[in-house]
N, C-alpha and C positions, 0 to 999 in steps of 0.2 A: 512630513510628506503632504499633509493637507495644505499647509502654507505654500508649498511649491505649486501644487495643483491649482490653488486659488490665486496664484501669481502674487502673493504677498512677499514671497522670497523669489527674487529673480536671478540671483547669483549665489554661488556656493564655492567655498574653498575646502577641499578634502585633503587631509594630510595622512599619508601612509595607510589608507584603508581602501579595501576593495568592496565598497558598499553595493556596487552593481551585481556582484556575484552572490550577495546574500539572498536576494529575492527579486523576482521579475517585476514586482510592483515598484521597487526602487529604480529599476531601469527606466520604466515609463515616466517616473517623476523627474529623473535626471535629464531626460530628453526634453522636458518642457522648460528647463532653465535657459535664460538668455546667455548666461556665462557660467561655465563650470571650469574651475581651475583645480588641477590635481598635482600635488607634490608627492612623488613616489620614486622609490629606488628601482622598481621593476614595472614593466608594462603589465596591465591587467584589464579586466572588463571595464573598470571605471576610467582608466586612462584612455581607452578606446572611445568613450563618450565625451571626453574633455575637449573644450575649446583650446585650452592652454595646458600643457604638461610641463612642470618644472622638475628637473631631476633632483631627487633627494639623496643625500649621502647615506651609505650604509653604515652600520655601527663600526665596521672595520675602517672605513674612511674617516669617520669622526674620531676614532680613538687610535689613529695610526701610531705606530711606534717604530723606532729604529734603535739599533744598537751599533755603536762604533767601537771596534776592538773589544775590550773587556768592560766597557762602561755598562752600567745598568740601562735597560731599555727606558726610553723617555717618550712621553706623549707629545704630539705636536699637531697643529692644524696649519696647513700651508697658508701663508699670507695671501697668495693669489686666490684661494678659495674664499677666504673671508672678504676680500675686495669684490669678488664677482657676486657673491650673495648680497652684499650691500648695494651694488648696482641694480640687481634684479628686483630687490624689494623696493628700492627707490623708484624704479620705473613703474612698478605695479601700483604704488601709492599715487 
């Protein structure tokens, strides 16, 4: 937090954490960032402060399963989702 307030850290990526809800001092620090990117499956206090919000998949989306007739359930990740995440991460880089 000291590094953010002293402007040594200008950008931050937060993954699936609501750090703004933990303490008011975090809110003031996050507001000083030039760029706050949040990957989250739900909106929260940290996403409200973010400059960019990237939707994160929930565990049910990550571990989606299907069963056809009497086959055992099988896990899959839709190809369109993998392609889209590749595009998003490439654009961010």
